[in-house]
C-alpha positions, -999 to +999 in steps of 0.1 A: +008+129-063-028+123-052-048+154-045-081+139-035-093+113-011-103+087-037-090+051-033-059+042-054-053+006-062-018-009-064-007-045-071+019-059-048+040-090-056+050-116-030+023-114-003+013-150+006-006-147+039-024-124+064+009-115+081+021-102+047-010-081+044-005-067+079+031-058+072+022-039+040-007-021+057+015-011+086+042+004+064+019+021+039-002+036+067+028+055+079+029+077+048+017+113+054-017+118+039-028+082+039-061+077+057-067+040+051-050+009+036-064-025+028-044-055+014-055-088-001-027-114-004-048-136-027-051-110-054-021-088-045-044-058-044-035-029-020-060-001-019-048+032-004-071+061+005-059+096+013-042+125-005-008+140-010+011+108-014+030+095-044+034+061-061+071+063-052+062+067-015+039+037-017+066+016-035+092+025-009+068+015+020+059-018+002+096-025-002+103-017+034+077-044+042+097-069+020+076-068-012+074-049-044+048-030-065+040-045-099 
């Protein structure tokens, strides 16, 4: 579980466009403690800032959007 407000980077598999990015950002943004999310479909990078969330919560949100963490 994150306990500080530092950005945490994840790699997401399957994003191919801006709509994909938006879907991931929307789902991950709903996690309690997340203050910001950015996604880049070209690199697969998703950066999450906040505290009190777990990798498992991010993975579940990414899966809800239709993708998976690497």
